[in-house]
C-alpha positions in Angstrom: -15.9 0.3 -1.7 -13.8 -2.2 -3.6 -12.2 -5.3 -2.0 -8.7 -6.8 -3.0 -5.5 -7.4 -1.6 -2.2 -5.2 -0.7 1.0 -6.9 -1.0 4.5 -5.9 0.7 7.7 -5.9 -0.5 11.1 -5.7 1.0 11.2 -3.5 4.0 7.5 -2.7 3.9 7.0 -6.4 4.3 9.2 -6.8 7.6 7.6 -3.6 8.6 3.8 -5.1 8.2 4.9 -8.4 9.4 3.1 -10.0 6.8 3.2 -10.7 2.7 -0.3 -9.4 1.9 -3.4 -8.5 3.4 -6.9 -8.0 2.2 -8.7 -4.3 2.0 -12.0 -2.9 1.9 -11.5 0.8 0.7 -12.4 3.2 -2.1 -9.3 4.7 -2.2 -5.8 4.3 -1.6 -5.5 6.5 1.4 -8.5 4.8 2.9 -6.8 1.5 2.4 -3.4 2.5 3.7 -5.0 4.2 6.7 -6.8 1.0 7.6 -3.1 -1.2 7.3 -1.5 1.4 9.7 -4.3 0.2 12.0 -2.3 -1.0 15.2 1.1 -1.0 13.6 4.1 0.8 14.8 5.6 3.9 13.8 8.0 2.2 11.4 5.3 0.6 9.4 4.3 4.3 8.7 7.6 5.5 8.0 8.3 2.9 5.2 4.9 3.4 3.9 5.5 7.2 3.7 8.4 6.7 1.6 7.0 4.0 -0.6 5.5 4.3 -4.0 2.8 2.1 -5.1 1.2 0.1 -8.3 -2.4 -0.6 -8.7 -3.2 -3.8 -10.8 0.6 -2.7 -12.1 -0.1 0.9 -13.0 1.9 3.1 -11.2 0.3 5.7 -8.8 2.9 8.4 -9.0 2.6 11.7 -7.4 -1.4 11.5 -7.2 -2.7 12.5 -3.8 -3.9 8.9 -2.7 -7.4 10.3 -1.4 -8.0 10.5 -5.5 -6.8 7.3 -6.2 -9.9 5.0 -6.7 -9.6 1.2 -6.0 -11.6 -1.0 -8.3 -13.1 -4.4 -7.2 -10.2 -7.2 -6.9 -7.5 -4.7 -7.2 -3.9 -5.5 -6.3 -2.1 -2.7 -4.5 2.0 -3.1 -4.3 3.7 -1.5 -1.5 7.0 -1.0 -3.0 9.7 0.6 -0.5 13.1 2.3 -1.7 15.6 0.2 -2.4 19.5 0.6 -3.5 20.5 -0.9 -6.6 18.9 -0.8 -10.1 
């Protein structure tokens, strides 16, 4: 398992109620499941529509259970946004 931090941006930050939080997980799927914890359905909805960066690299369409999280990783949660 790797320890690191999840950073939330825009609507994801609002839904999470925090700017960032630590994780202890081996994969992106595990980290997100833990982050869902006791949060409401709005958080899950926003995260489901978000894109993710791991240490600045896009996850893209890879299944989250195949995305390994290295020790000290930073996961960025980027919800869709208008503009360019």
